N, C-alpha and C positions, 0 to 999 in steps of 0.2 A: 220292484215293489218297495215302498218305504214303510218301515216298521217304526213304531213309537219307542223312543229310547227311554223316556221316563214320564211317569204320571205322578204328580204331586197332589196329595190329599190333605185337606185342612184338619185341624183338631176338632174332635167331636166331644160331646158331653158323656157319651156312652163308652163302652169298651171296644177295643179293636182286637179281634181274634185272628192271629196269624197261624195258618194251618199248613202242615206238611203235605207231601204228595198224596193225592186222593185216588188217582188212577181208576176213575169210573165207579168207585165204591160209594155211590150216593147215599144209600141207606145208612151205612156205618158212619159216614161223615156227618150226616144230620143228627144221628143218635148221639154222637160225641159232642156236638155243639149244644144240643139240648141238655145233656148231662152237665155241661160246664155253665149252664145258665144263660145261654145266648138269647137275646131279645131282638128280633128283627126290626122293631120300632125304634130302638135307641142305639143298637150296636152295629158293627160292620165286621165283615170277614175279608181277609186278604190271604189268598192262597199263594204258595211259593212256586206254582206251575205244576205241570204234569197232572192236570185234572182229568185227562182222558187216557185211554188205552188200558188193556188188561182186564178191567172190571166190566160189569154187565150194563151199567147205567150211564154210559158216556153222554148220551143226548141230554139226560137230565142235568148233568154237570154243565154242559154247554148252555143249557137254558138259564142257569143261574147267572151267567154273564149279563143277562138283560135285567137283573134285579138291582135296585139302587144300593143295596147293602152288601153286595158281593163283588169282589175284585180279584184278579189274578194276574201275576206276571207270566211271561211265557216260559215254558219248560222245554226240554229237548224233545219231548213227545209231541208238543204242538209245533215245534220248529221243523220236525222231519217232514210233515206233509207240505208245509210252506216251501221248504227248500226244494223238495221234489217238483212242486208246481213251478217255481221260478226257473229251475234248470230246464224243465220241459218247455216253457215259453221261450227261453233263450235258444233252444235247439229246434224249434218248430219247423224251420225252413231247411234244416239239414237233411241229409240222406236218411231214408227210413231204415233205421237199424237200432239195435239195442244201445241206448244212449244213457248219459249220466242221470237224467231225470227218471228214466225207467228203473235204474238201479237204486236210486234213492227212494222211489215209491216202494220197491220190493223190500227195502230195508225197514221202512215204516210198517208195512203189512206184517212182516216177520216179527217185529218187536212190539206187538200189541195193537197195531192199527187195523187188524182184520175185522174188528167190529163194524167198520165202515162199509163193508161189502158182504153180500151173500155169495159165498164161494161157489155155490151150485149154479150160479148164473154166469160163471166165467170159465174159460178154458185156459189152464195154465200149463198145458203141454207145450213142448218146443214149437209146435206148429201154430198154436193159438195164443201164446202169451203176449205177443206184441199187440194184437188186436184187443186183448183183454185190458192191458195196461192203458191203451188209448181210451177205451170206454170208461175206465175208472177215472182218468183225468177229466173227462167231460163232466162227471158229477162232483168232482173235487172242489171246483171253484167257489161255491157258496161257503164251504167249510173254511177254506183258506182266507176268504174275505173276512169272515167273522173273527177268526183267530188273530189275523193281523190288525184288525181294527179295535178289538176288545182287550187284547193282552199285550201290554207294553213289556219291554225288556226289564224294566225296573219300576218299583213304586217306592215313593218316599212319603212318610206321613209324620205328623206331630202327635205324640202320645198325650194322655191325660196329665202326665208329669212333665210336660214340656220337653220331652226328649225327641230327638230326630232319629227316626227309625227307617232303615232301608230294607227292602225286600227284593231279592234277585235269586234266580233258580239255583245256580251252581256256585258262582264265585264272582268277586269284583276284581276286574283286571288291575294289576299293580297295587291292590289293596287301597285304591283311591276312588272314593265315591264320586268325585267330580268327573270321572271318566264318562259317566252317562250324560253329562251336559255337553260333551264335546264330540262324541263319536258320530260318524256319519250314519251308520246303519248297523243293525245286528249282523248283516251279511259280511261286513268288513272284519268281524271278529266274533266267532260264535263261542268264544271262551266262556262267556257269562252263562251259557246254558249247558256246557259240556264238561268243564274242568273238574277234576278230582284231586289234583296235586296240592291245592291249598289245604286239604284235609291233613296233609303230612306236617303242616306247620301249626303247632298247638298254641302259639302265643301272639302272633302278629295281629294287631288291630287294623280294621279298615278305617282309613282317615276320612273325616268329613261327616261321620254319623256317630251317634251314641251306640247303636247296635244295628246289626244287619242280620236278617233271617234268610236261611238257605234251605233247600231241599236236595233232591237229586240222588244223593248217596244214602242208602238205608243205614241207619245206626241202631244200636240196641236200645237206646233211649235218647230223649232230647239231650243234645250235647252242646256245650259252649267251649269254643276255642278262641281265646282273645275276646273280642266283642262280637264274634260271629256265633250265631245260634243255628244249629242244624236240627231241622224238624222232621225230616223223613225217617220214620221208624217202621217203614214197610207195611203200610195199611193193607195192601192187597194180600200180603202173605201172613201178617201177624194179627190182623184185625184191630190194631191199635192206631189211633190218630195222634200225631204230634201236634200239640197246640201250645202257643205262647200268647198270653193275654196281656195287653198293654192298656 
């Protein structure tokens, strides 16, 4: 499966609202946008990924991907079901046993993905778990298709002040924005959706952009390290949405 490395968006006359991890909290997310003066006729929203899992309104967040004012990069919570699906497809002709794809699916379900299923319809006992996983995979394909088509690894846009702004979920490999012009696929290096080590570096700038916005690691408040802006302030737990307006 080929994932989109970078989506480039043009400058607009309105504002660009970059928002932290939403995790299915559609109502709180929309309330925060309205409070900031968002206008869907003139402005746009770019999410830093992790728009699903944990919250109650995951399908409403996914529906936003079809609106022309809403964009999102891929987070690790979108990457997990895709990774599970790809591994399962690679293993489809191997002996019927517990495989990497099943383990990755279990990891996603355990980490907030259980909104996708009604547990009462599945048997997760040792005797029934393999059949249950296979049945879940059968219904997973439309979600995987939408996530892979609508959520690139990175987004780049021009601000109203003619600044070049990057958005990627966790980190920019080697602090070099041009990475996203050259990598083959997200699957060759999932650093961009998983890394937390760059948070330990308070000063290094990402080359090739004026600012880059991240999520992934919950912070007490919106935090800037070098030219990196961390916007995840734990909406699902704190009720607060990290927003940076350009």
